[in-house]
C-alpha positions in Angstrom: 5.2 41.1 71.5 3.3 40.0 74.6 4.6 36.9 76.4 2.0 34.5 77.2 1.7 31.9 79.8 0.9 29.3 77.4 4.2 30.2 75.2 5.9 30.3 78.5 4.7 26.6 78.8 4.9 25.4 75.6 8.8 26.8 75.7 9.4 24.9 78.8 8.3 21.6 77.2 9.7 21.6 74.4 13.1 19.6 73.8 16.5 20.7 73.2 16.9 17.6 71.1 14.3 18.9 68.7 15.5 22.2 68.4 19.5 21.6 68.6 18.9 20.4 64.3 17.5 23.5 63.4 20.4 25.3 65.1 23.1 23.1 63.0 22.0 23.6 60.0 20.6 27.5 60.4 24.8 28.1 61.1 26.1 25.5 58.6 23.9 27.4 55.9 25.2 30.6 56.7 28.6 29.3 56.4 29.3 28.5 60.3 30.5 25.2 61.8 28.7 23.0 64.2 31.9 23.6 66.6 31.4 27.5 66.6 27.3 26.1 67.3 29.0 24.1 70.6 31.5 27.0 71.6 28.2 29.6 71.7 26.3 27.2 73.5 28.8 26.1 76.0 30.0 29.9 77.0 26.5 30.2 77.5 25.4 26.9 79.4 29.1 25.4 80.6 28.0 22.1 79.0 31.2 20.6 77.5 30.8 18.5 73.9 29.8 15.1 76.1 27.2 16.7 77.9 25.5 18.0 75.4 25.2 14.9 73.3 24.1 13.4 76.8 21.4 16.1 76.4 20.1 15.9 73.3 20.2 11.9 73.7 18.5 12.3 76.4 15.7 14.3 74.4 15.0 17.1 77.8 13.0 19.7 77.7 14.3 23.5 77.5 13.4 23.4 81.1 15.1 20.1 82.3 17.9 21.7 79.9 18.3 25.3 81.6 18.2 23.8 85.2 21.0 21.8 84.4 22.9 24.6 83.0 25.5 26.8 84.7 24.4 30.5 82.9 27.5 32.6 81.6 27.3 35.9 84.2 27.7 37.6 81.4 24.6 36.2 79.6 21.8 39.6 80.7 24.6 41.3 78.0 22.7 39.1 75.7 19.7 42.2 74.3 18.0 42.8 71.1 15.1 41.6 69.4 14.4 37.5 68.7 11.5 36.2 67.1 9.6 39.5 67.7 10.1 39.2 71.2 12.6 41.9 73.1 15.3 39.6 75.4 15.3 42.3 77.7 11.7 42.5 78.2 10.9 38.8 79.1 10.0 38.3 82.4 9.7 34.8 82.4 13.1 33.4 83.0 13.4 29.9 81.5 11.9 31.9 78.3 14.4 34.7 78.7 17.1 31.9 79.1 15.6 30.3 75.7 16.1 33.5 73.5 19.5 34.2 74.8 20.3 31.4 73.2 18.3 32.3 70.1 19.7 35.1 69.8 23.3 34.4 69.9 22.5 31.2 67.4 20.9 34.2 65.1 24.3 36.9 65.5 26.4 33.4 64.6 24.4 32.8 61.6 24.2 36.2 60.5 28.3 36.2 60.5 29.4 38.2 64.2 32.5 38.2 65.2 33.2 35.4 67.5 34.0 38.5 70.4 31.1 39.9 70.2 29.0 36.9 70.4 30.4 35.7 73.8 30.3 39.1 74.9 33.9 39.8 75.2 35.4 43.1 77.1 38.0 45.2 75.4 40.7 45.6 77.8 
Protein backbone atom coordinates (compact mmCIF):
# COMPACT_ATOMS: atom_id res chain seq x y z
CA UNK A 1 0.00 0.00 0.00
CA UNK A 2 1.34 3.44 -0.93
CA UNK A 3 1.66 6.03 1.83
CA UNK A 4 0.16 9.36 0.74
CA UNK A 5 1.07 12.89 1.79
CA UNK A 6 -2.34 13.20 3.46
CA UNK A 7 -1.67 10.01 5.43
CA UNK A 8 1.71 11.35 6.59
CA UNK A 9 0.14 14.65 7.67
CA UNK A 10 -2.63 12.86 9.55
CA UNK A 11 -0.04 10.72 11.39
CA UNK A 12 1.99 13.82 12.33
CA UNK A 13 -1.03 15.63 13.80
CA UNK A 14 -2.47 12.67 15.71
CA UNK A 15 -1.80 12.86 19.44
CA UNK A 16 0.06 10.09 21.19
CA UNK A 17 -2.42 10.41 24.08
CA UNK A 18 -5.31 9.50 21.76
CA UNK A 19 -3.63 6.27 20.64
CA UNK A 20 -1.95 5.20 23.89
CA UNK A 21 -5.15 3.83 25.55
CA UNK A 22 -5.66 1.62 22.48
CA UNK A 23 -2.13 0.26 22.84
CA UNK A 24 -2.80 -0.54 26.52
CA UNK A 25 -6.14 -2.19 25.74
CA UNK A 26 -4.64 -4.23 22.91
CA UNK A 27 -1.78 -5.68 24.94
CA UNK A 28 -3.79 -6.22 28.12
CA UNK A 29 -6.55 -8.01 26.22
CA UNK A 30 -3.90 -10.48 25.05
CA UNK A 31 -2.51 -11.11 28.54
CA UNK A 32 0.43 -8.72 28.43
CA UNK A 33 0.95 -5.83 30.85
CA UNK A 34 1.14 -2.07 30.74
CA UNK A 35 4.63 -2.41 32.20
CA UNK A 36 5.69 -4.55 29.22
CA UNK A 37 4.19 -1.95 26.89
CA UNK A 38 6.22 0.75 28.62
CA UNK A 39 9.35 -1.41 28.30
CA UNK A 40 8.77 -1.59 24.54
CA UNK A 41 8.10 2.16 24.25
CA UNK A 42 11.19 2.93 26.35
CA UNK A 43 13.34 0.68 24.16
CA UNK A 44 12.17 2.45 21.00
CA UNK A 45 12.10 6.06 22.24
CA UNK A 46 14.32 6.30 25.32
CA UNK A 47 11.42 7.76 27.36
CA UNK A 48 11.12 6.66 30.98
CA UNK A 49 7.71 6.32 32.65
CA UNK A 50 7.82 9.88 34.00
CA UNK A 51 8.55 11.40 30.58
CA UNK A 52 5.93 9.18 28.94
CA UNK A 53 3.29 10.33 31.43
CA UNK A 54 4.33 13.94 30.83
CA UNK A 55 3.96 13.59 27.04
CA UNK A 56 0.55 11.93 27.44
CA UNK A 57 -0.60 14.70 29.79
CA UNK A 58 0.63 17.38 27.36
CA UNK A 59 -1.25 15.66 24.52
CA UNK A 60 1.74 15.96 22.19
CA UNK A 61 1.36 15.04 18.54
CA UNK A 62 3.24 12.05 17.15
CA UNK A 63 5.44 14.60 15.38
CA UNK A 64 6.49 16.15 18.70
CA UNK A 65 6.64 12.74 20.40
CA UNK A 66 9.21 11.41 17.95
CA UNK A 67 11.10 14.74 17.75
CA UNK A 68 11.71 14.40 21.49
CA UNK A 69 12.57 10.69 21.25
CA UNK A 70 16.04 9.24 21.14
CA UNK A 71 15.24 6.44 18.69
CA UNK A 72 16.95 3.14 19.44
CA UNK A 73 19.84 2.47 17.05
CA UNK A 74 18.33 -0.98 16.33
CA UNK A 75 14.92 0.42 15.30
CA UNK A 76 15.79 -0.22 11.65
CA UNK A 77 15.68 -3.95 12.46
CA UNK A 78 11.89 -3.60 12.81
CA UNK A 79 10.53 -4.89 9.53
CA UNK A 80 7.39 -6.46 8.15
CA UNK A 81 3.84 -5.40 7.51
CA UNK A 82 1.67 -3.37 9.86
CA UNK A 83 -1.70 -1.87 8.94
CA UNK A 84 -1.15 -2.99 5.33
CA UNK A 85 2.12 -1.05 5.06
CA UNK A 86 5.53 -2.69 4.62
CA UNK A 87 7.64 -0.77 7.12
CA UNK A 88 10.88 -0.95 5.20
CA UNK A 89 9.19 0.69 2.17
CA UNK A 90 7.86 3.73 4.06
CA UNK A 91 9.84 6.78 2.98
CA UNK A 92 8.48 9.40 5.40
CA UNK A 93 10.64 9.31 8.55
CA UNK A 94 7.85 10.11 11.02
CA UNK A 95 5.36 7.69 9.49
CA UNK A 96 8.02 4.98 9.63
CA UNK A 97 8.70 5.73 13.30
CA UNK A 98 4.99 5.55 14.16
CA UNK A 99 4.74 2.23 12.31
CA UNK A 100 7.79 0.96 14.23
CA UNK A 101 5.84 1.59 17.43
CA UNK A 102 2.68 0.01 16.02
CA UNK A 103 4.67 -3.08 15.00
CA UNK A 104 6.26 -3.45 18.43
CA UNK A 105 2.87 -3.16 20.14
CA UNK A 106 1.47 -5.73 17.71
CA UNK A 107 4.32 -8.15 18.41
CA UNK A 108 3.81 -7.72 22.16
CA UNK A 109 0.08 -8.42 21.82
CA UNK A 110 0.80 -11.49 19.69
CA UNK A 111 2.85 -12.98 22.51
CA UNK A 112 6.35 -12.67 21.08
CA UNK A 113 9.16 -12.98 23.59
CA UNK A 114 10.52 -9.66 24.80
CA UNK A 115 14.03 -10.52 23.56
CA UNK A 116 12.66 -10.85 20.01
CA UNK A 117 10.56 -7.69 20.25
CA UNK A 118 13.53 -5.67 21.50
CA UNK A 119 15.78 -7.09 18.79
CA UNK A 120 18.31 -8.48 21.28
CA UNK A 121 21.12 -10.15 19.36
CA UNK A 122 22.20 -13.65 20.29
CA UNK A 123 25.81 -13.50 21.44
